[in-house]
N, C-alpha and C positions, 0 to 999 in steps of 0.2 A: 669456421663452420661449427655449429653446435648441434648436439644430439641430446634427446631427452629420454628418460626412463620413468615409467609410472603409469598414470591412467592412459588408456587408449582413446583415441578420438572417436572410434566407432561406438564405444560404449556411451560416450557423452551424446553422440548424434542420436542414438536410439532413445536415450532419455528425453532429448529435446523433441523427438518426433512422436513418441508414444506416451510420455508421462506428463502431459500438460494438465496436471491436476491443480485446481485452485485450492490453496491452503490459507488458513486464517492469517491475517497480518499480525506479526509479532512486534513487540515493543522494540524500537530502534534505539541505538546508542545516543546518549547525550554528548555534548561537546567534550573533547579531550582536554584535560587540564594543561595549562601552559605556564612555564616559569620565565619571567623576564629578568628578575634580579633577586638576590638575597642580601641581607645585611644583618650582622657582619658576615664576612666570608671565611672567618677563621675562628677556631675554638682551641683553647689550651688543653692539652692532654690532662686527663684526670679532673676535668671541671665540666660544669653545665652552664649553658647560656641561652638566652632568648634570641631567636633569629626571626626576622620578618621576611616572608616570601611574598613577592609581588608578581602578579601574572593575571591569568584569565581562567575562569571556570574552576576556581579553587574551593568552592563551597562544599563539594562532594568528596573532597580528598579524604581517604581513609587510611592510607599507608604511605610509608617513606622507604625508599629503596636506595641503599648506598652501594656503589660499585667501586671496588678497589680494596685496600686493606681493611680488615675488620676493626671493630672497636667503637663504632658510632651508632647511636640510636636517637630516635626523635619521637615526640608525642605532641598532639594538638593541644594548644592552650585554648579552651573554649572562651568565647567572648563573655565579658562581664554581664551577669544577669541584671535585669532592671530591678530597681529598688521595689520592694513589695508595696502594694497599694495600701493606703490607710482606709480605703472605703471598700466595704464588702456588700454583697447582695443577700437578702433573705427573702425567699418566696413562700407563699402560703402552703404550697404542696411540698416544698423542699426539693422539687425537681429542677429548679433553676438556680444555677450558681454562677458566680463570676469566674471567668477563665483568665489566666495570666497569659499575656502575649509573650511568645517565645522571642528570645534575643534574635535580631536579624542576622542572617548569614551574609558574610562578605565574600563576593565572588572573585574579588581582585586582590585580596590581602589575607594572608594567613600567618598567625603568630605561633611559633613552634618552640618547644623546649628541646634543645640539642645537647646531648651528653656525649662526652668522649671518655672512654675508659682509661684507667691508669696505665694500661699496657697498649693503648692505641698507638700504632706506629705513626710518626710524623710524616706529613706529605699530603698529596692531593687525592681526593676522591671525587666521584660524581654523585650528585643527589638528584633523584627523581621523586615526584609524587604520583600517586596512582589512586584511581577510584573505579567504579563500575564501568566507566566509559573508556578507560584505557590508561596508558602510562604517559607522563609528560616528557618533554625534552629534558636532557640532563643539564645541570649547572654545576660549576666547580665549588667544592667545599674543602677546606684545608684544616689540618691539625698541626699545631705548633707546640714547642716546648715551653715557651715563655708566656707570661701573662699578656693578655691582649687588651689594647686600649684604642679607642676610636678618636681621631682628631676632632676637636671642638672649635668651631669658629665663633667669634673672631680670635685669631692668634697671630695677627699679622704685624706685630711690633713687639719690642721687648716688654713694653707695659702690658700688653695683652697676652703674653706668652702663656701657653698651657703648661701646667706643672706636671712633671712625670717623676716616677720613682723607679729605681732599677731593681731587677732586670725587667725589661718591657719591650714589647713590639707595638709600635704605633702604626695604625692604618690611616693614611691620609691622602689628600689630593691637592695639587696645585691647580685649583679650579678655574683660575682666570689669569689672563696675561698680566705679568708684572707682580703676581702674588708671591709673598714670602711668608713661610710659616716658621714660628718660633716656639721652642720648648725650653722651659726652665727646669734645671735640676741642681741638686746639691751634690757635692763631691768632696772627698777627703784627700789630703796630700798623700801622694805615693800610689794612689789607685791607678791601675792601667785600664782605662775605659775603652770599649770598642763601640763604634758607631758604624753600622752596616746598612746601606741603602739597597733595597731590592726593588727595582722598578723596571729598568731596561731588560733584565733577565726574565721578567715575567710578562714581557710584551707591552709594557707601558711606553708611550711616546716621551715620557719625562727624561730629559738629559740633565741629571741632577747635579747641583752644586751645593755641597754641604760644608758648613763652617762651624767652628766652636768659638764663642765669644766669652769674654770675662763679664763680671757683674756690671761693668760700666758700658758694655756693648762693644768693647774693643776686640777686633778679630785676632784670635790667637793662631788659628790654622784653618786651612781650606782644602777640600779634596774634590777632584773631578776625574772621571774616566779611569777608575781603577779596575773594576770588573765590567768590561764593556763601557757603557756610559754611566754605570753606577758608581757612586762615591763610597769611600771607605776611609775611616779615621781611627787610629789608635791614639788616645789622649792620655798622656802621663800627667796627672793632676799636680800642678805646682804648689797649690796651697788650698787649705780648707775654704769653702765658700760656695756661692751661687754662680752658676754658669748658664749659658744658653747654647742650644743647638739650633742652627738656622738652616733651612733648606728651601731651595728655589730651583727653577729651571735655568740652566746655563744661558739660554737665549731669551729668558724672561717670557717664555710662552706658557700657556696654561689652558686647561679645559677639564671637563669632568672625567676625561679618559686619562689625564696625567696623574695616575695613582702611584702611590709609593708605600713601602713598608720600611720603617726605620727600627731596627733592632739595636738596643743600647744597654750597656751595663758592663760589669766585669765579666764579660762573656768569654768562654774558651773559643778560640778561633784558630783554625788550621789554615795556614797560607799555602803550604806545599808539602808534598811527600815525595820521597825517592827511595826505591824506584816507583814508577807509576803503575806497576802491576807485578804479578808473579805467576808461577806455574801451578796448575791445579795438582793437589796432592802433596805439595811441598811446603816447607816453612821458609819465610822470607823476612829478613830484617829490614825494617822501614825507618828511614829518618824523617822526622817531622820538624817543621818550623812553624811558628805561630805565636799566639799570645794567650796568657792565662792557662797554660797547659801544665801547671804544677811542676815546672822544671823538666818535663819529659821531652827528650829529643830523639829517642829511639824506641821502637816497639817491634816485637816479633809477631808476625801474622801466621797462623796455621790455616792453610787453604784446603778445604775438604776435597778429597779426591772425587767425590760425586757432586760437588757444587756446580752451579751454573757457570758457563763461560761468558766472556765479554765484560761489559761495564757493570760494576757493582758500586753501590753507594755506601760509604762508611762515615761514621761520626766518632769523635773522641768523647767519652763520657767521663767527666771530672766531678769533683765535689761541688763545683759551681754550675754544673749542668752539662748539657750536650753542646758540642761544637757545631759549626756549620757542616754541611755534607761535603765530602770529597769523593771524586770518582777514582776507582781503582780497577785496573784491567786484569782479567784472569784468562790465561791461555793454556793450551796443552803442550806448547813448545818449550824446549829446554831454555833456561835463561842464560845469558852471557853478559858479563859485566865489561863494559868498555874500559880500556886501559890506555892511558896516555904514556908516551907520545904516540899519536897515530894520525898526524896531520898530513903525511905524504904517503905515496904509494909504497915506498920502500919500508915505511914503518907501520903500514896498515895491520890491524889486528886480523889474525886468521880465524875464520869461523867455519863451522860445519852446518850444511843446510839439511833440515830446517832448523831455525834458531830464532829466539827473541832476544834482541840486544837491548840492554838498559844503559843509557848514557846521558851525558850532559854536554851542552855547548857552554863551557865554563867561562869563556871570556870572549871579548870582541874579536872577530875575524878567525875564531877557532873553526877547524874542520875536522871531523872524525871520519876515518876511512877503514873499511873492512874488506878483506879479500877472501874469495872462495872459489871452489870448483864444484862441478856436479859430475856424478858417475855415469850419466847417460844424457843424450839429447832430450831436453824437456823445457817446458815453460817454467819460469821463475818469477815470483812476485816479491818486490821489495816495497813494503808499506810502513810508513811512519805514523805514529799517533803521538800528539803533543798538545796542540791547542784544544782538542776535544776533551782533554783531561786536565785543563787548567794551566798548562804551561804557556808562557809568553812566546815560545819559539815559533817562528814562521818558517816552516821547514822548506828547504830546497834539497831535493834528492838528485844526485848525479851518478849515472852508471858509466864506468870507464872500462876499457880493456886493460890488459896487463901492462901496456906501455903508456898508459895515462891518457889515451885518446878518448874523448867523450863520445859515448854511444847514444845515450838518452839522458834527459833531465826532466824533472817535473816539479811543479809548485802548485799548491792549492787544488789538489784532487778532491779533498773533503775538507771544506773550510780552509784553514791555513795549513792543513796536513797534506802529505804528498804520497804518490804511489806510482811505481813503475812495474810494468809486466813485459817480459821479453823472452825470446827463444834462446836458451843457453845451450852451448855445444859441449859435448863430453870432453872432460879434462882440459878445458880452456879456462884460464884465470880471468876472473872479473873482479872489479873493485867498485863498491858502492860507497859514495861519500855523502855526508849529511852536514848541512850548515844552516845558519839563519839567512833568510833571503836578503836582509839588509845588514848582515855581518854583525849583529848584536850578539851578546852573550851574557852569562851570569850564572850564579849558583842554582837558580830556580828554572833555568832553561833546559828542562829535562825532556827526554823522549823515550819511546819504545819503538824499535825498528825490527819488523819481522822480515826475514828472508826465508822464503818457503816456496814449494810448488803450489800451484792453485789447487785448492781443495774443492772437490765436486760439490760438497755440501755448502761450502762458503761461497763459491764462485757461481754455481748454478742454483737458481732459486726462483721462487715466484711468490706473489702476494695476492690474496683474494680479498676483495672488499664487496660490500653490498649495501643497497639502499632500498627502501627506508629502514631505519634502525628501530622504529617503533611501528609495528604492523597490527592492523585491526582486521579480523576475519570473522565473518558471520557463520553461524551454523548452517550447513547446507550450501555454503558459498565457496568462492574461489578468490584468491588474490595473487599478486605477483610481486616478486622482488627482482631488482636488477643487479646482476653480479658483474664485476669487472675484474679482469686478470692482468696483473703487471708482471712481466717476465724479466728475469735478470740472468741471462746466460742459459736459459732453459727454454727449449722450443717444443717439448713434448706435450701430449694431451694432459689436461687437468680436469678431473671429475669433481664437481662441487655438489655436496649433499647436505641435507639437514641432519642434525644430530639430536637425539633424545627428545623427540616430539611427544607431547601428551597423547593419551589414548584418544582415538577419534580424529586426530589431525594427521593428514597424509601429505608428504612432500615428494615432489619429483626430484630427479637429479639432472644435472646438465653437464655435458662434456664439452669443453672448449678446446678446439684443435686449431692451432695457427691463428688465422683471423676469421671472424672478428674477435676482439679481445673482451667482448661483453655479451651478455645474453640474459634472457628472462628465465626465472625459475619459479615454478608454481607451487602454491600451498592451498590445500582444501580442507574443509571440515565436514564431518557427517552430522546428522541431525541430533546426535547424542553427545557430541564433543563437550567436555567440561567448560563451563563459563569461567572467566577470570583472566588474570595476567600471569604470563609464564616467560621465563628466560628463553631467548631464541638463539640457537647456535647453528652455525654452518661451518663446514670445513672443506678444504680442497686437497686432493691427493694426486700425486704424480710419481713417476718412476725416474729416479736420478741415480746413475751409476749402478743400475740393477737393484736398487733398494726403493721401497715405497716410502715416500716422504709425504707427511700430512701437515698442512698448515691451517691453523684456526683462522677463519675468515673474520675480518673487521667490519663492523657496522659503520656507516658514514652518516654524518649529519652536517649539511652544508660543506661537503667535501672534506670534513675533518673526522678522523677516527674517534669512536666512542669506546668506552670500556666494556659495555654490555649492550645487547639488543633485547627487545621484548616483543612478545606476541600477546595481544588481547583477543580473547574469543568472546563474541557477542551473540545474542540471540538472533534468530533467523531474520534476514532482511526481507522487505516486502516484495522483492523480485529476484530472479536469477537470470543469467544469460548463458545460452548454449549455442555454440557455433553450428550452423547448417553447412556452411562452406568449410570443408575440412582442410583444404589447402588451395593455394592459388598460384598461378604462374602468369606473370605480366611482362610483356616486352617493353623495353625502354620506349618512352614517348607514347605509350598506350595505356589503356585503363582496364581495370577489372573490379568486380564487386565482391564484397564479403557479406554474406547473409547470416543473420542470427535469429534465434527465437528467444523471446523474453517470456518467462513464466511469471505471471502476476499472482500474488497471493490474494485470497478472497478479501474483497473490500478495498483493494488498492487500485486506484484509477489515475494516479498522478502521471504527468508527462515524464518521459525518460529520455535524456539526451544520450545518444550513442556516438562514440568517437573511437578512433584507433590509436593504440599506444604501442610503442616499441622503439628500438634503437638501431642505428647503423653502427659502423665501426667506431669504437671509442664511446664517448658520452653523448654524441649528437642524436637528436630524436629522428624518427622516420621522416619528418618533414624535409630533411635534407634530400631524400630520395623520392618521396611521394608528395603529390598534392592530395590532401585528404578532404573529402566532402562528408561532413558529419550528417547525422540523421536524428530526428526527434520523433518519438512515438507518442501519439496522442492517447487520450483515455481509451482504454479497451484494446488498443493495438498491440499485437504480439510479435509481428515480423518486422525486422529492420534490415536495412541495406546500407552499407558504407562503401563509397566509391573511392578507389585508390588509383591515382594516375602517376605512373612512373615517369620521372623526369628523364630527359634525353641523356643526362650525364650521371644518372643514378648508379649507385654501386651494384654490380651484378653479384649474383649468388643468392643463397637462401637466408632469410632472417625470419624470426618469429615475431608475431604481433599478438596483441590481445585486444578485445573490444571492451571498452570501459562504458559502463552505464551509470549515469548520475541522475538522482532525483531527490525528493524530499519527502519525509514522513514525520508527522507530528511536529512540523516546523524545523526539523533537523535534517542536515544533508545525509544522503545515503549513497554509497559507492559500491558497485559490484563489478566483477571482471569475468569474462569468459575464460575458457581454457585457451592455451596458445594455438595459433594458426600459422603454419609455415607458409611464407610468401617468397616465391622465387622470382627474381628479376633476371630476364635473359637479355642478352646484348643485341641491339640492332646492328646490321652489318655496315651501315655507313651513316655519317652525318655530314650535311653540306652547309656552308656558310658563305656569306658575302664579306669580302675584306672591308668594304666601305659601307657604313650604315646610311649614308645620304649621298645622292647624286644631284647635280644641278645642270640644267641645259637651257639654252635660249632658242626659241622658235624663230628660225631664219628662213628666208625664201630659198627655194631650190637653187642649187648652183652656187650658193654662198661659199666663199672660201674660208670663212671664220670657223675656228675650232670651238667656238662657244656653243655650237649646236650639238656637240658630241660629249659623251661621258662614258666612262667604263669602270668596271669593277671586276676583281678576280673572284670566281666561284671556286671554292676549295672543298675537297672531300677529305674527311677523316675516316679512313678505312678501319673496320673492326672485324673481329671474329673470322679472320682469314678471307675477307671479301676482296676479290681481285678483278672482277668483271668491269665492263664499261658501264657508264652511267649516262642515260638520256636525260637532258635538261630542258625544261620549258619555263619560260617567264610567264607568270600569272599576274594579271592586274595591271598590265602596261596600258596607259590611256591611249586614246586615238591620237593620230598624228605623229606617232613614233615609229621609227624603224629599228628593229633589234637584230643583232647578230649574236648567236649563242651556239657554240659547238658542244658536242657531247664530250665527256671526260673519258678518255680511252682506257682500256684495260690497264690496270696498275698505274694509271695516271694520277696526278695529285691535284690538278686545277685546270681551269679554262677561263676565258674572258668573255664577259657579257658587255657588248657595246650597244649603246643607245644613241640614236640620232633624232633630234626634234626637227620636224618639218614646219612649214608655215601654217599647216592646219592644226597644229597643237594648240591647246588652250592653256592659258596661264593658270597656275595654281599648284597646290601641293598634293601629291598622290602617294600611295604606297603600293608596292608590289612584292611578290615573293618569287623564288625560283624553286620549282618542283623537280626533284631528282627521282628517277625510276631505275632500279637495277634488279637483277635476278641473282639470288644467292641460295644455294642448296635447293634448286628447283622451285623457289618461291619468289614472287615479285614483291619488292619492297618499295615504298614511296616515302620521301622525306622532304619537307619544305625548309627553306632558310627562314630566319627571322625576317620580319618585314623590313624592307628597304625604302627609305623616303626618297621620292623623286620630285624635285622642284622645277617647274617650267616657268621661265620668264619670257616676256615679250621684248623685242628689240626696242631700244630707246628711240624716240622721234628725232629725225635728222634736221638740224637748223640750216636755213638757206639765207644767203646775203640779201639785203634790201635792193629793190630795183629802182634806178634813178628815174625821176618824174620831171617832165617839162610842162610849165603852165602856159596855156594858149588862150588868148582873149577873143571872145565872139563879139564882133563889132556891133551886130544887130541888137543883141540882148545885153551887151556890156557884161556878159558872164565869163567867168574864168573856169576852164575845164582842165583837169590834169591829163596829160598824154604820156604814156610810157615811152621812154626813149628806146631806140634800137641801136644795135651794135653791128657794124659791118662785119661780114664774115670773110 
């Protein structure tokens, strides 16, 4: 159920009834800009580059919005001006001059100078463009440390190989099946070159196969499936000379989507760190393995006491540049270093709960065990992180009692990592064991294993999301957003509200309690609200363990979260919609009307299509519960009526809907919404149905012993809302020539049988009939029909008779021969 806070319906009703003032038509918004692609998608830190934005409605773009880390800026590059004309005009009065034609604007292509500051953090951002009509959809833009180079075709053989110099990141694609890309480079003996393919990790379908070839094209080494399906090579150059890097799809597939990024050079590269994390406010010594790290194998990390918890991204900064990013975990639990031998229960390391264990499965078939007790009966969580932080370990967790009996085990609770939660008893010894699922092991098979009570903040949570993430709102108008709530161990109410709205913009709040898990939240603007684009923020708050917890809501685009959401305030629309029906209650299988008043501004006579919009539980639209009959207002009409028909299986309870009005002004679409209207669906006390959708009978003479004349079906009742009374049944639409037997369904009964017998008077053909059920519930009579049942009537087949023997008799007078049937003695 959801409840709202904000504007009262009565106020809006009064405005609809008494304020039907015709106002001048205001200029409506032009189409919103849309981005379909950008090229290139990367820029090197500390440099500027030209990027091309392709999309729609780009000619009015005036600003660029970057969401994420700071450090990026962009400016339009105006189209080249036409060459000045060599012919001018001179008039006798001097009042006539030749005008130069302005350079044409391109609505589908925009060239932009993109700059990344020297301190811009590497990683992904979102780019949007904006103009007077609104804010575009976001598209990804990325900052890297290395010089960027775009692949240039043809480069599909060693003769056509594209020359690269180090360090570099090449952006390319295996654009067709069977395609192979080649890159030529010079290298000196003794260099340790790193070649890192980033494709699978970025969502590309490319299953890369990377090879290094000598100057004659002979393969020296090949790599596949190192980082997921991505290739990785470290190449120790054996001699000065030219070499080739070759990349293709392992299965020789290809398409425009088979994109890759190949970073190459004497690059610092961290393969692993140990431990995988540390305690906040402490110093931890970390061992590193990798390449081109200037001989560094250990570093001390100081973890700030007020720093964020969870996954952090770190890079090594060397004289040769920055390394690849490595994930590092920060927690508040005390660290414990695993100590061998601890393969058996007798040798298990003793730990105190709560704790974070740092360990390795150092060899094949290695098992690490840890024993513990708790001071009181409580829930305990054992959770491992390994693969999520780059470890090849596929964790299997096993919980044992003090005698070695297995109590629980888990594999792949989060990717290849594992988690166990159980009820621990006071002063009872438990042992948690960790190993690789396939009994592998090695120096880089690291893990962190938390043994702790469930944290209310960690275990009970919720996430709020909303759509659309780019909202347009007219002055004096109303719009809606759909909020959805995802719960994780928390079942309390969540209040969702707008944050930091501009002056003149008013937002309601919505409280989601239990189900449904979604609802509409309304946003309105007064007539003086500032025009322009604004960041839009929502937050959800709930009480967990006695404390108020607030979560920033995420905007969704195509069901994927975006970094920021935006609101565009436009001038007044040519019409507004106010509900006349303030609420409606509709019984299942019945209909109700929603009436609205449309206020047209002076001069606007366009047709307005009215429809209902809303959601039931989850993301499904109201069409799951209602049949909706839309309405269209012709020129000059102001009153509209939408018919809602509740389905017999519609969800009961109260949902909110809004009425959507669609029209056009100055050739552009205009959309307005009413304020929300609560609609309650009440349950009908019973539904009846026939077991069989089709019956077939044969019309036989009376007294026939054949069963072909008979057919029967069960009539069943689904009782609802505490209905227990008997149910009178009547068959409707049975054709003539039929005899029916249909008993009522007794109190608390579940079904009865309808029997149909066809007589010789029945006519052949196909008919349909229904069964009407009538029952009394709470002093009210209810009637419900089954779905139509098909009744097929056949006639009996004609009976074949044996031929009668015939004797030929000759008439002497006429010499004619006549047939005479023979007789048989009785």
